[in-house]
C-alpha positions, 0 to 999 in steps of 0.5 A: 150177280157179278159180270164174271158170274153172268159170263160163267152162266152164259158159258154153262148155258152154251155147254148145256146146249151142246150136250143136248145136241141143240148146238154143234161145236167142237169147242167152247171159248174159255171166257164169254165176254159180257159188257154193258150195253150203251143204252139201259133200255137194252138190258143190264148186260149184253154178249155177242157170243152168238155172232162169234160162234155161229159160223163154227156151229153151222148156223146163223147168229140169230138162231144160235142166240135164240137157243142160248136165250131160251136156256138162259131164261130158265136160270134163276136171277135172269129177268129177261133175255132179248135178241137184238140186231144180227144176234146180240143177246141182251140180258136183264137181271132180276132185282135180287140178282142185281142187288146181290152185287152190293154185298159181294163188293163189300165182302170182297173189300180191297180186292174188288176190281182185281181180275185175271186178264193178265195172269201169266204175263211177266212184265218189267215196267221201266219209267221215269229213269231220270239222270241222277244229276239233278232234281226231278222236274216237270218233264218227268212228272207225267210218266211218274204219275201215269207209270205208277198208275199203269203198274197198279192196274197191271198188278190188279189184273194179275200180271207178275210185275216188276217196276224199275228205275234205270239210273243213268250213273255212267257216262260223261254227264256224271263227270260233268256233274262231279266237276260242277259240284267240286267247283261249288265246293271250292267256291268257283263258278260253274264250269263251262257246260256244267250244271247250274242251280242252287241244288249244286250249291246245296250238294256241295255244302252237304259234302263239305259238312260230311267231309270237311277235308275234301277242300284240301285234297288234290282235285284228282283225288277229290273228284271221285269222292265228290262224284260218289257223294253228290250222286248218292245225295242227289239220288236220295233226293229223287227217291224222296220226291217220288215217295212224296208222290206216292211212288215206290219202285221195286228195283233201282237198276244202276247203268254202272253195273253193266259197265263194271260187271262186263255185261256190255261185253257179254251183250255184244258177244250174245248179239254176235252169236245171233248173227247181227254184229259186224265189224267195220273200220275198227268199230263194232256195229249192230245190224239193226236195219234188218229190223226196220231201224233207219241205220245200223247202230255203233256198239263200240267205237273204233277207239274202244269206247262203248256207246250209250246204245251198247248200254241200252242193248245190254240193259235189254238183255239183262231184262230178258235174262231176268225172266221178263218176257214183256218189257215196257218202256215209258219214254218222254216226248223227245224219245221217238227215235228210240222206238225203232232202235229198241225194237231192233235190239229186241229182234236182234236178241231173238225176241218178237218186237211186237210182243216182247217189247212195248214202248209208250211215248208221253207228250209234254205237260205245261202248268199255267203260272208255274215258275222256274225253280229257285233251287234249279234255276232253269226248270220247274221241279216236281217237288215244287209242283207237289207242294203247290198243287198237292200230290192227289190233284196232280196225280189224278189230273195227269192220269186222267188224260191219254198220254199221246197228246200234250196237256195243259194243267190249270192250277186254279181248277185243281185247287178249287173245291167245286164239281168242276174239279174232277179229283174233288168231285170223286173224292167228295163222292167218297167222303159223302158216302162215308158220311152217309154211312155214319149218319145211317149207323147213328140212326140205328141202320146196320148191315145185320141183314141183306135183302137184295130184292129191296134195291129196285129203284131205277137209281139203284139199278143204275148205281149197281150197273156202274159198280158191276163194270169196275173189274172190266174197266180195270182189265181194259185199262191194264190191257191197253195201258190206259189208266185214264179209263179208271179216272173217267169211270170214277167220275161216272160212278160219282155222278151215279152215286150223287144221283142215287143219294138224292133219291134214295134215303139210307137213314129212316125219315122223321115226320113233322111230328117228330116220329121216326120210321122204323129201320127196315130191310130197305134201309139196311139194303141201301147201307150195303149199297152205299158201302159198296160205292165207298169201296169201289171209289176207294179202290179206284182212287188207289189204282191212281195213287190218290187218297180217299178222304172220309171227310172233306 
């Protein structure tokens, strides 16, 4: 019995009690939440539905809990129901009902863990969005890993999601970038305030190879050509690095299209219609102080130049026009000041800043022993971190911790093949379970039949309990934007699997005389349970963008 099935059973029981006149309620909740109790001594599952509804039912929680418990005890698959504290209902499943989950997980396959917690939510998730003037570096690494993991749990929880990379390809930094590359084309020093690093030289060499005539063009003619070619080359390198990190965006949105397509002017006009734009000293302002910002923001300067803030406003309105009711921004540690102004844009546009926009700030990471890049000169590159530590270890570690605190990554730990290394520990559990299945099948054990009642060992009960809580873990990770919950869950599951593996043989044993016991329903049942663990470990790692090796 899955948690969803048990939840539906509690709801059915409550409905029956209302129909029989035992309980008076105008309505019954669409969903009854069941959760794992902190102690296994309190049963397999618990619900606080009686505490939630007692006041509406005109009774005290324990009386309502007793009514529900009495009816629950009559249903097949329920071993015991007890009332605890002020009215918590603790439920214990019988072995067959609990064990049935193993078969359900195997048959569900990759979809197990998917849930409907966010069905009906239309979300735009923007993250990384680094300037295309250089390679991705360590400052982008955390949100690259965590942002993609958030996207995966959102989709697994039913959200209609678009992931987006905002390309800052407008503004003066692109001119400085082009000047830097053009100087390299001519073998000149980096201009003052320009971009240093070998990657600039590499781009210059690439452009010269493609367009050898570029050196002979007047600078005013060469500059726009170099700008476009360098931009394309650098953006391609960024895409490649993200692919190596197992990340693919649904949409790459160019800031330049906001300027070229008149979207910024349209945005200013829209905000003016909303009554939040005013003119002062020749400039155009958005009255963001009405919504908590520390000062009103300039949209258009007195000389007619559009500000970065104007582009931010136009970009927000673009997301709104494209039908995204929820916009999530993942920003770096130095962007705290953006929270108030972005929420103010949402409010000025007529949205609810508490529900239509969400801004998450990720703290910086450091990596012990990391060296500045020879290519970039003044930064630690993501591509070099991937080569050094491996995409799996880096992604898992970055997703394993809440993003609101700094993180110091230990390379020696990440590269160690010990149980102290969390990603190794989880991947090894998956590989071990795959090997256990191969060994069992070599001894004639298959999944031709399944007697769920055979899975009654206490370690089996514990493992089944962990497997059952996976969908709820995914849902909570999605709702709270906290994929580290999946990582910590996987470590607990791996521990439960290893403990089960040590006590419960899947393959038939062989006596000292060389006789092998016949294959039984117990062996087959344990193979089902083993393969259910394989599936959940694989599904969980996939949500973090981490591979699940079958051999290690």
